[in-house]
Residue frames as qw, qx, qy, qz and C-alpha x, y, z in Angstrom:
[[0.304, -0.815, -0.400, -0.290, 37.89, 59.82, -24.50],
 [0.087, 0.523, -0.415, 0.739, 38.90, 62.53, -22.11],
 [0.294, -0.238, -0.831, 0.407, 38.41, 61.51, -18.47],
 [0.344, -0.602, -0.268, -0.669, 35.18, 62.71, -16.86],
 [0.031, 0.081, -0.722, 0.686, 34.24, 63.33, -13.24],
 [0.468, -0.478, -0.627, -0.398, 30.97, 62.06, -11.79],
 [0.083, -0.243, 0.537, -0.803, 29.38, 63.27, -8.56],
 [0.471, -0.482, -0.723, -0.151, 26.83, 61.79, -6.18],
 [0.416, -0.844, -0.094, -0.325, 25.51, 63.23, -2.93],
 [0.724, -0.652, 0.201, 0.101, 28.42, 61.64, -1.04],
 [0.778, -0.155, 0.425, 0.436, 31.08, 60.85, -3.62],
 [0.314, 0.797, -0.326, -0.401, 33.33, 62.16, -6.35],
 [0.870, 0.072, 0.447, 0.197, 34.34, 59.66, -9.03],
 [0.327, 0.877, -0.287, -0.203, 37.30, 60.58, -11.22],
 [0.829, 0.389, -0.365, 0.170, 40.24, 58.95, -12.93],
 [0.780, -0.540, -0.016, 0.315, 42.80, 57.74, -10.38],
 [0.267, 0.910, -0.261, 0.181, 45.94, 59.87, -10.23],
 [0.593, 0.396, -0.587, 0.384, 49.57, 59.24, -9.34],
 [0.207, -0.446, 0.532, -0.690, 48.95, 60.24, -5.72],
 [0.849, -0.160, 0.084, -0.496, 46.62, 57.20, -5.44],
 [0.628, 0.358, -0.691, 0.032, 49.35, 54.61, -5.97],
 [0.039, 0.245, -0.811, 0.530, 49.86, 54.02, -2.25],
 [0.613, 0.026, 0.375, -0.695, 46.10, 53.70, -1.60],
 [0.837, 0.279, -0.318, -0.347, 45.75, 51.16, -4.43],
 [0.444, 0.366, -0.781, 0.241, 48.77, 49.25, -3.16],
 [0.217, -0.177, 0.712, -0.644, 47.38, 49.15, 0.40],
 [0.742, 0.112, 0.158, -0.641, 43.89, 48.11, -0.68],
 [0.806, 0.341, -0.427, -0.228, 45.22, 45.31, -2.86],
 [0.115, 0.376, -0.856, 0.336, 46.97, 43.68, 0.10],
 [0.644, -0.093, 0.405, -0.643, 43.55, 42.55, 1.37],
 [0.236, -0.095, 0.961, 0.107, 43.12, 38.77, 1.11],
 [0.471, 0.532, 0.643, -0.286, 39.42, 39.05, 0.20],
 [0.377, 0.792, -0.143, -0.458, 40.13, 41.51, -2.62],
 [0.019, 0.508, -0.807, -0.300, 42.87, 39.21, -3.89],
 [0.402, 0.113, 0.904, -0.097, 40.55, 36.20, -3.72],
 [0.453, 0.635, 0.595, -0.194, 37.82, 37.78, -5.85],
 [0.363, 0.878, -0.126, -0.284, 39.76, 39.92, -8.32],
 [0.906, 0.315, 0.005, 0.284, 42.59, 39.25, -10.72],
 [0.050, -0.928, 0.355, -0.100, 45.15, 41.51, -9.06],
 [0.643, 0.383, -0.624, 0.226, 48.59, 39.91, -8.98],
 [0.745, -0.632, 0.146, -0.158, 49.51, 38.00, -5.82],
 [0.311, -0.596, -0.377, 0.638, 51.72, 39.03, -4.21],
 [0.236, 0.895, 0.286, 0.247, 50.64, 42.56, -5.07],
 [0.596, -0.198, -0.054, 0.777, 53.62, 44.89, -5.25],
 [0.000, 0.738, 0.127, -0.663, 53.84, 48.65, -5.31],
 [0.080, -0.273, 0.618, 0.733, 55.04, 48.44, -8.93],
 [0.078, 0.426, 0.867, 0.245, 51.70, 46.81, -9.85],
 [0.016, -0.803, -0.470, 0.366, 49.80, 49.74, -8.33],
 [0.109, -0.612, 0.252, 0.742, 52.07, 52.24, -10.10],
 [0.115, -0.021, 0.787, 0.606, 51.63, 50.52, -13.46],
 [0.051, 0.602, 0.796, 0.037, 47.85, 50.38, -13.03],
 [0.053, -0.845, -0.330, 0.416, 47.37, 54.00, -11.95],
 [0.118, -0.702, 0.282, 0.643, 50.08, 55.77, -13.95],
 [0.059, -0.257, 0.762, 0.591, 50.27, 53.70, -17.14],
 [0.077, 0.288, 0.930, 0.216, 47.19, 51.53, -17.75],
 [0.111, 0.691, 0.605, -0.380, 44.28, 53.67, -16.57],
 [0.131, 0.685, -0.114, -0.708, 45.21, 56.77, -18.64],
 [0.011, 0.216, -0.804, -0.555, 45.89, 54.58, -21.68],
 [0.112, 0.398, 0.910, 0.010, 42.53, 52.80, -21.33],
 [0.165, 0.747, 0.355, -0.537, 40.69, 56.14, -21.12],
 [0.064, 0.593, -0.405, -0.693, 42.59, 57.51, -24.11],
 [0.085, 0.144, -0.876, -0.451, 41.96, 54.38, -26.21],
 [0.663, -0.066, -0.041, -0.744, 38.28, 54.03, -25.17],
 [0.498, 0.080, -0.863, -0.004, 38.88, 50.56, -23.76],
 [0.523, -0.508, -0.652, 0.208, 37.99, 50.91, -20.08],
 [0.087, -0.703, 0.056, -0.704, 36.94, 53.86, -17.97],
 [0.601, -0.269, -0.622, 0.424, 38.26, 53.54, -14.41],
 [0.225, -0.779, -0.036, -0.584, 36.86, 55.88, -11.78],
 [0.345, 0.053, -0.692, 0.633, 38.49, 56.36, -8.40],
 [0.435, -0.705, -0.504, -0.246, 35.97, 56.66, -5.59],
 [0.324, 0.078, -0.423, 0.842, 36.45, 59.47, -3.04],
 [0.119, -0.692, -0.607, 0.374, 34.45, 61.54, -0.56],
 [0.137, 0.928, 0.034, -0.344, 35.68, 64.75, -2.19],
 [0.661, 0.722, -0.179, 0.102, 38.05, 65.76, -4.98],
 [0.146, 0.721, -0.598, 0.320, 41.01, 65.90, -2.55],
 [0.770, -0.397, 0.383, -0.321, 40.06, 62.92, -0.37],
 [0.224, -0.387, 0.882, 0.151, 41.95, 59.63, -0.36],
 [0.546, 0.128, -0.660, -0.501, 40.93, 56.91, -2.78],
 [0.670, -0.183, 0.525, -0.492, 38.45, 54.37, -1.34],
 [0.658, 0.121, 0.737, 0.097, 38.19, 52.05, -4.31],
 [0.102, 0.295, -0.525, -0.792, 37.46, 51.94, -8.02],
 [0.647, 0.437, 0.578, -0.237, 34.59, 51.20, -10.36],
 [0.037, -0.394, 0.584, 0.708, 35.09, 50.73, -14.07],
 [0.760, 0.474, 0.300, -0.329, 33.20, 50.09, -17.24],
 [0.405, -0.231, 0.716, 0.520, 34.92, 48.04, -19.92],
 [0.476, 0.512, -0.057, -0.713, 33.45, 49.54, -23.04],
 [0.347, 0.351, -0.767, -0.411, 34.63, 46.85, -25.45],
 [0.212, -0.082, -0.972, 0.067, 33.21, 43.97, -23.37],
 [0.439, -0.504, -0.339, -0.662, 30.32, 45.86, -21.79],
 [0.683, -0.367, -0.588, 0.229, 31.21, 44.83, -18.23],
 [0.250, -0.827, 0.193, -0.465, 31.19, 46.80, -15.01],
 [0.781, -0.088, -0.501, 0.362, 33.71, 45.89, -12.31],
 [0.221, -0.821, 0.150, -0.505, 34.64, 47.29, -8.93],
 [0.694, -0.188, -0.562, 0.409, 36.51, 46.91, -5.68],
 [0.286, -0.855, 0.030, -0.431, 36.47, 48.82, -2.42],
 [0.248, 0.420, -0.705, 0.516, 39.16, 48.97, 0.26],
 [0.449, -0.287, -0.833, 0.148, 38.20, 46.80, 3.24],
 [0.156, -0.281, -0.513, 0.796, 37.63, 49.68, 5.66],
 [0.273, 0.178, -0.087, -0.941, 34.97, 51.25, 3.44],
 [0.304, -0.155, -0.858, -0.384, 32.73, 48.25, 2.79],
 [0.220, -0.443, -0.843, 0.212, 29.18, 47.90, 4.07],
 [0.009, -0.504, -0.319, 0.802, 28.09, 51.56, 3.98],
 [0.504, 0.718, 0.464, -0.121, 26.48, 51.65, 0.53],
 [0.101, -0.712, 0.352, 0.599, 29.46, 53.44, -1.03],
 [0.226, -0.132, 0.817, 0.514, 29.88, 50.97, -3.87],
 [0.273, 0.596, 0.754, 0.027, 26.18, 50.82, -4.69],
 [0.093, 0.895, 0.147, -0.410, 26.15, 54.61, -4.97],
 [0.151, -0.593, 0.547, 0.571, 29.33, 54.66, -7.08],
 [0.288, 0.122, 0.876, 0.367, 28.16, 51.91, -9.44],
 [0.248, 0.748, 0.594, -0.164, 24.81, 53.69, -9.81],
 [0.045, 0.842, -0.121, -0.523, 26.58, 56.88, -10.89],
 [0.174, -0.356, 0.753, 0.525, 28.66, 55.00, -13.45],
 [0.302, 0.390, 0.858, 0.143, 25.55, 53.24, -14.79],
 [0.210, 0.850, 0.301, -0.377, 23.82, 56.63, -15.20],
 [0.013, -0.715, 0.438, 0.545, 26.84, 57.78, -17.20],
 [0.279, -0.087, 0.886, 0.361, 27.07, 54.56, -19.26],
 [0.288, 0.558, 0.777, 0.049, 23.39, 54.64, -20.22],
 [0.138, 0.814, 0.060, -0.561, 23.72, 58.29, -21.23],
 [0.030, -0.371, 0.722, 0.583, 25.52, 56.88, -24.29],
 [0.715, 0.257, 0.065, -0.647, 22.60, 56.14, -26.61],
 [0.646, 0.365, -0.626, -0.242, 24.30, 53.22, -28.35],
 [0.065, 0.221, -0.907, 0.354, 24.64, 51.20, -25.11],
 [0.671, -0.249, -0.384, -0.583, 21.78, 48.75, -24.58],
 [0.881, -0.426, -0.195, -0.061, 23.12, 46.59, -21.77],
 [0.000, -0.704, 0.635, -0.317, 25.81, 46.29, -19.13],
 [0.877, -0.086, -0.472, -0.025, 27.05, 42.95, -17.88],
 [0.367, -0.693, 0.519, -0.340, 28.42, 41.89, -14.49],
 [0.899, 0.030, -0.436, 0.027, 30.34, 38.79, -13.56],
 [0.298, -0.724, 0.524, -0.335, 32.16, 37.64, -10.46],
 [0.301, 0.223, -0.916, 0.147, 33.99, 34.67, -9.08],
 [0.664, -0.448, -0.532, -0.277, 31.45, 32.38, -7.42],
 [0.627, -0.411, -0.487, 0.448, 31.22, 33.22, -3.75],
 [0.228, 0.084, -0.085, 0.966, 31.74, 36.98, -4.11],
 [0.114, -0.681, -0.717, 0.099, 28.59, 37.84, -2.19],
 [0.158, -0.635, -0.146, 0.742, 29.55, 41.48, -1.60],
 [0.010, -0.203, 0.519, 0.831, 29.87, 42.17, -5.31],
 [0.096, -0.374, -0.860, -0.333, 26.63, 40.30, -6.01],
 [0.118, -0.688, -0.582, 0.418, 24.72, 42.37, -3.45],
 [0.043, -0.520, 0.125, 0.844, 25.90, 45.59, -5.10],
 [0.057, 0.009, -0.728, -0.683, 24.93, 44.34, -8.58],
 [0.118, -0.522, -0.842, -0.061, 21.49, 43.23, -7.37],
 [0.111, -0.692, -0.389, 0.598, 20.88, 46.56, -5.60],
 [0.002, -0.436, 0.322, 0.841, 21.79, 48.36, -8.83],
 [0.682, 0.407, 0.113, -0.597, 19.08, 46.44, -10.71],
 [0.235, 0.387, -0.836, -0.310, 21.10, 43.74, -12.48],
 [0.892, -0.011, 0.031, -0.450, 19.03, 40.67, -13.29],
 [0.599, -0.358, 0.714, 0.054, 20.48, 37.26, -12.42],
 [0.627, 0.541, -0.397, -0.396, 21.74, 35.54, -15.58],
 [0.990, -0.020, -0.124, -0.063, 23.10, 32.34, -14.09],
 [0.588, -0.594, 0.499, 0.227, 26.31, 30.51, -13.47],
 [0.832, 0.539, 0.072, 0.106, 28.74, 30.08, -16.30],
 [0.743, 0.056, 0.031, 0.666, 32.24, 30.59, -17.59],
 [0.058, -0.982, -0.046, 0.173, 33.69, 33.97, -16.71],
 [0.654, 0.668, -0.170, 0.313, 36.68, 35.54, -18.40],
 [0.120, 0.712, -0.464, 0.513, 38.64, 37.04, -15.54],
 [0.882, -0.465, -0.046, -0.062, 39.83, 34.43, -13.10],
 [0.264, -0.765, 0.587, 0.023, 43.10, 33.93, -11.29],
 [0.539, 0.376, -0.743, -0.125, 45.31, 31.19, -12.72],
 [0.187, 0.055, -0.935, 0.297, 44.34, 27.90, -11.12],
 [0.399, 0.190, 0.492, -0.750, 40.82, 29.07, -10.24],
 [0.380, 0.443, 0.807, 0.085, 37.72, 27.48, -11.69],
 [0.053, 0.039, 0.333, 0.940, 36.40, 29.56, -14.58],
 [0.233, -0.598, -0.717, -0.273, 32.79, 29.21, -13.46],
 [0.113, -0.105, -0.371, 0.916, 31.24, 32.25, -11.88],
 [0.170, 0.661, 0.631, -0.369, 28.14, 34.32, -11.39],
 [0.185, 0.155, 0.446, 0.862, 26.64, 36.45, -14.15],
 [0.140, 0.708, 0.562, -0.405, 24.01, 39.17, -14.39],
 [0.276, 0.318, 0.438, 0.795, 22.83, 41.73, -16.93],
 [0.074, 0.645, 0.391, -0.653, 21.22, 45.14, -16.79],
 [0.369, 0.483, 0.570, 0.553, 19.40, 46.29, -19.92],
 [0.036, 0.142, 0.047, 0.988, 18.71, 49.89, -20.81],
 [0.469, -0.438, -0.444, -0.625, 14.95, 49.29, -20.60],
 [0.671, -0.466, -0.544, 0.190, 15.16, 47.68, -17.13],
 [0.426, -0.155, -0.255, 0.854, 17.39, 50.51, -15.94],
 [0.094, -0.242, -0.200, -0.945, 15.17, 53.22, -17.39],
 [0.567, -0.477, -0.488, -0.462, 12.05, 51.69, -15.86],
 [0.274, -0.547, 0.535, -0.583, 13.67, 51.35, -12.44],
 [0.891, -0.104, -0.377, -0.230, 12.87, 47.63, -12.43],
 [0.453, -0.639, 0.576, -0.234, 14.07, 46.04, -9.23],
 [0.324, 0.362, -0.868, -0.101, 16.02, 42.85, -9.39],
 [0.881, -0.240, -0.284, -0.293, 14.33, 39.54, -8.68],
 [0.682, -0.606, 0.408, -0.038, 15.85, 37.52, -5.83],
 [0.450, 0.596, -0.662, -0.061, 19.17, 35.93, -6.75],
 [0.940, -0.190, -0.263, -0.105, 19.57, 32.22, -5.89],
 [0.706, 0.170, -0.419, 0.545, 23.12, 32.77, -4.60],
 [0.007, -0.420, 0.311, -0.852, 22.18, 35.50, -2.13],
 [0.118, -0.258, -0.851, 0.442, 20.65, 35.02, 1.30]]
């Protein structure tokens, strides 16, 4: 698939570009991001370069995963990323530490969900996170995902427990605007 650009009232979401390597590298130095994602630790500039320059374009081209960089405008610095893994049906995301807590990720994930559900053959999107990732869970709940329990998740750091949190958003729940029931892991 050719990369697409999505827009919200505050954000532009587009495929990360080579100029974003330093922003990805800087964001991935954050201990919390490293704790809850599978980025390599230590995270080196070469990892950011490989992700942005090699992997992301290949994933788009091969219809594997669609990674969107989150920005305030087309020329603004990268704040984070949100992606949809088409083959597995999962949404994933991270936001640089300085941009958390302002609703940016909820808005970005909502835009990606609008785009995903515009594909008629997609009936559900799944979310999973390492247990304890409250920030990610709050975003998923605000976007309408329904709690699906605790179970084995695929993407964990070596040495981590493979149990995590899971949720699902169906096309019908999304179309109806159904709000998420309270999640037992959230305050």
